[in-house]
Structures are given as C-alpha cells and as structure tokens.
Wavefront OBJ file of the C-alpha trace (Angstrom):
o trace
v 103.794 102.748 71.791
v 102.499 99.459 71.667
v 105.244 97.984 73.869
v 105.075 100.582 76.429
v 101.048 99.914 76.803
v 102.198 95.614 76.815
v 104.675 96.800 79.449
v 101.991 98.796 81.850
v 99.527 95.921 81.365
v 102.320 93.407 82.455
v 101.050 92.017 86.239
v 104.841 91.869 86.897
v 106.014 95.577 85.996
v 102.325 97.045 87.294
v 103.607 94.950 90.731
v 106.822 96.130 90.884
v 105.556 99.826 90.101
v 103.269 99.626 92.687
v 105.744 98.215 95.642
v 108.255 101.020 94.566
v 105.720 104.016 94.941
v 104.197 102.203 98.294
v 107.698 102.634 99.608
v 108.247 106.166 98.424
v 104.938 107.327 99.651
v 104.957 106.193 102.836
v 108.478 106.411 103.647
v 107.871 109.942 102.920
v 105.570 110.289 106.264
v 107.779 107.983 108.106
v 110.937 110.139 107.300
v 108.376 112.891 109.115
v 108.100 110.786 112.034
v 111.626 110.077 112.528
v 112.873 113.880 112.043
v 110.934 114.373 115.338
v 112.170 111.322 117.135
v 108.996 109.457 117.173
v 108.952 105.591 118.029
v 108.075 104.536 114.645
v 109.971 106.179 111.736
v 111.388 105.579 108.136
v 111.637 102.049 108.622
v 108.447 101.112 110.048
v 106.399 103.161 107.764
v 107.980 101.985 104.901
v 107.651 98.631 105.531
v 103.872 98.883 106.404
v 103.373 100.712 103.115
v 105.185 97.666 101.184
v 103.648 95.119 102.827
v 100.409 96.642 102.403
v 100.878 96.834 98.409
v 102.125 93.276 98.469
v 98.672 92.284 100.510
v 96.680 93.813 97.675
v 98.893 92.090 95.160
v 98.791 89.150 96.414
v 94.654 88.655 96.687
v 95.194 89.850 92.878
v 97.095 87.040 92.053
v 95.632 84.464 93.641
v 92.486 85.991 92.095
v 94.002 85.514 88.468
v 95.545 81.855 89.420
v 92.354 80.020 91.392
v 88.884 80.494 90.042
v 86.402 81.703 92.446
v 88.764 83.685 94.806
v 87.406 87.041 95.894
v 90.548 89.394 95.970
v 89.533 92.098 98.104
v 89.438 89.002 101.317
v 93.454 89.065 102.102
v 93.536 93.195 101.983
v 90.251 93.151 104.260
v 92.195 91.467 107.254
v 95.258 93.653 106.944
v 93.266 96.604 108.894
v 92.335 94.760 111.669
v 96.105 93.514 111.983
v 97.462 96.753 111.843
v 95.959 97.736 115.144
v 98.715 95.550 116.873
v 101.647 97.526 115.710
v 99.814 100.681 116.536
v 99.130 99.436 119.835
v 103.081 99.276 120.366
v 103.754 102.933 119.368
v 101.276 104.147 122.022
v 103.621 104.849 125.495
v 102.105 106.463 128.605
v 104.343 108.596 130.153
v 103.164 109.968 133.769
v 100.081 112.525 132.638
v 100.626 112.179 129.242
v 100.118 109.206 126.301
v 102.579 109.794 123.507
v 102.436 107.776 120.409
v 98.492 107.997 119.203
v 99.525 110.526 116.394
v 102.213 107.635 114.975
v 100.026 105.179 115.509
v 97.299 106.837 113.294
v 100.127 107.537 110.496
v 100.916 103.977 110.346
v 97.129 102.942 109.728
v 97.003 105.992 107.204
v 100.270 104.237 105.918
v 97.963 100.400 105.487
v 95.380 102.704 103.729
v 97.891 104.151 101.203
v 99.824 101.138 100.473
v 95.891 99.545 99.789
v 95.260 102.051 97.489
v 98.459 102.115 95.344
v 98.019 98.020 95.252
v 94.974 98.409 93.950
v 95.709 100.471 91.350
v 94.370 103.755 92.887
v 97.526 106.311 92.436
v 95.500 109.794 92.826
v 94.036 108.835 96.047
v 97.117 107.739 97.434
v 99.408 110.516 96.361
v 96.986 113.133 97.516
v 96.646 111.517 100.983
v 100.317 111.531 101.337
v 100.428 114.921 100.663
v 97.638 116.125 102.936
v 99.028 113.580 105.961
v 102.748 114.995 105.351
v 101.436 118.566 105.880
v 99.036 117.446 108.679
v 102.136 115.809 110.815
v 104.340 118.515 109.758
v 102.521 121.941 110.437
v 99.467 121.079 112.386
v 101.551 121.516 115.826
v 102.289 125.161 114.612
v 99.156 126.014 113.793
v 96.985 124.726 117.027
v 100.096 125.261 119.492
v 99.841 129.081 118.724
v 95.707 128.618 120.069
v 96.400 126.505 122.955
v 97.829 129.101 125.498
v 97.866 126.285 128.344
v 99.976 123.412 129.106
v 100.038 120.525 131.778
v 103.180 119.874 134.016
v 104.147 117.072 136.032
v 106.538 117.589 139.210
v 108.006 114.730 141.405
v 108.983 116.249 145.054
v 110.531 114.604 148.265
v 109.808 116.834 150.788
v 109.801 116.759 154.603
v 106.874 118.190 156.919
v 103.915 117.897 154.051
v 101.701 119.562 156.206
v 104.026 122.771 156.456
v 105.470 122.637 153.389
v 102.766 121.836 150.387
v 100.727 125.324 151.992
v 103.743 127.281 150.603
v 103.882 125.308 147.516
v 100.374 126.084 146.992
v 101.169 129.684 147.534
v 104.295 129.857 145.123
v 102.037 128.638 141.987
v 99.259 130.865 142.997
v 101.344 133.827 142.838
v 101.852 132.520 139.117
v 98.450 131.704 138.911
v 99.192 128.292 138.445
v 96.419 125.660 138.712
v 96.657 122.194 140.394
v 94.922 119.128 138.541
v 96.147 116.355 140.628
v 98.103 115.452 143.818
v 99.206 111.929 144.372
v 100.627 111.488 148.099
v 99.863 107.665 149.427
v 102.037 108.491 152.848
v 99.592 109.249 156.145
v 102.703 109.868 158.283
v 103.111 113.794 157.881
v 106.495 114.119 159.767
v 108.108 111.784 157.489
v 109.664 112.308 153.864
v 107.096 112.114 151.127
v 107.363 111.423 147.774
v 104.369 113.796 145.823
v 103.370 113.547 142.677
v 101.960 116.974 141.505
v 100.366 117.905 138.321
v 99.234 121.158 137.342
v 98.437 123.544 134.246
v 99.998 126.770 133.746
v 99.881 129.454 130.814
v 102.782 129.173 128.438
v 103.553 133.093 129.201
v 104.676 131.665 132.897
v 108.366 131.131 133.261
v 108.324 127.569 134.549
v 111.903 127.302 135.345
v 111.187 130.139 138.126
v 108.585 128.565 139.613
v 110.745 125.132 139.863
v 113.444 127.272 141.074
v 111.200 128.958 143.772
v 109.933 125.531 144.670
v 113.440 124.033 144.975
v 114.663 126.529 147.337
v 111.973 125.494 150.120
v 113.809 124.457 153.237
v 111.819 121.276 153.546
v 111.757 120.419 149.368
v 114.766 117.579 149.593
v 113.971 116.650 146.000
v 112.428 117.880 142.559
v 112.246 116.405 139.490
v 109.865 117.328 136.535
v 108.071 113.902 135.375
l 1 2 3 4 5 6 7 8 9 10 11 12 13 14 15 16 17 18 19 20 21 22 23 24 25 26 27 28 29 30 31 32 33 34 35 36 37 38 39 40 41 42 43 44 45 46 47 48 49 50 51 52 53 54 55 56 57 58 59 60 61 62 63 64 65 66 67 68 69 70 71 72 73 74 75 76 77 78 79 80 81 82 83 84 85 86 87 88 89 90 91 92 93 94 95 96 97 98 99 100 101 102 103 104 105 106 107 108 109 110 111 112 113 114 115 116 117 118 119 120 121 122 123 124 125 126 127 128 129 130 131 132 133 134 135 136 137 138 139 140 141 142 143 144 145 146 147 148 149 150 151 152 153 154 155 156 157 158 159 160 161 162 163 164 165 166 167 168 169 170 171 172 173 174 175 176 177 178 179 180 181 182 183 184 185 186 187 188 189 190 191 192 193 194 195 196 197 198 199 200 201 202 203 204 205 206 207 208 209 210 211 212 213 214 215 216 217 218 219 220 221 222 223 224 225
C-alpha cells in the first residue's frame, strides 16, 4: 500500500496519468465531431487536450525547479492562444456560418486538459460527459422544435422582369418567404445570375419547389447554394 502511495505521489507517474486521461477525455469529444464530418476531429481534439495538460505540467515542473515561479502563468496564456485554432474551424458557407460548435468544443477541450493537468479529475470527467451529450443529442432535441430552415438557390435566368414574378408565385404557393435577393446586373434583357435566399417550413417538399422553378422556360440553370 505504501508503494502505491509513493507511486501516485511521484511527479513523473502523475504526469503520465494526466496526459493519458487528457487524451482519452478529449479524444471522446473529437471522435463525436469526426463522426459528423466536422473540420476538427479526433486528432485535433486529442492533441489540444494533451497540449493543455502538458501546459499545466510544465508550469508545475518549473515551479519545483525554480523558486518564485508562478505555476499558473503558462496555463493562463493557453486560452488566448487556443482562439487562433478555433478561428480556423469557422467557415462561411454562403448564407450559413459553420464550425462555431467545433471551435467551442476545442476551447472546452483546452479547459478539460487544464483541469486534468491540475489534478481536478472529477471536473474534467463530468465536463466530458456533459459536452458529449450536448454534441450528440442537442440537435435531435432542438431540431424537433425548429420547424423552419433557410436555403440558398443560385439561378441563371433570362428575362428577369418576367421570370422572377413567376418564381415568386411558386414560392407563395408553398408559403415560402424570401429573405434576400442578390442581383447585380442592371440590363433586364440579359441572362442574370441571381442568388435567392428564403425560409421554408420543414414540412414543405423542397424538391417539388426546385423542380417547379427549374421547369420555367427562362430559368437556364439552378443549383443549391
């Protein structure tokens, strides 16, 4: 029993345990992100978790080697630095912004790694469980509450002044509201590239809407943005 106590009191053994636990906990979150094809997956999350634990351990080690060193100074810089990695996962995709949740999960990873590195194991484990539940099941819960979704259509059309009202009629028939129309060409007789952003009820068969619009004589090309 005394040998076990001595082993757990050993800094190097403690460091190994913390690194492995950080890898496991943050790897679980990364695996969930990778399973839904997000920009930062298992490798990115687990590396951030390990790095965060190492940051705390480095501060603790320096404090034991050099008197007067504040062990919290190095970990304090991590949270500002993690923002650069998180920003890299945020992507603008037409009307939508993607990657915010993954960026937030990377920040959470860093905090979990810091907790484990500091020996606050309970907080790290509980946070991992809660974060995993949020990432895995919140979409199913709140997706059932939100009955509307946004969509972007890119159209090439002839005779805009006559064709666009016909498109509006189709959208009105399906009770779809237009949120934004981008059209930079002034000559109404030439082909126009039009970006149409609208909001529709999830009960609407959007394929039927697209089919009807594509059948219009002056609609040359149509694709979802």
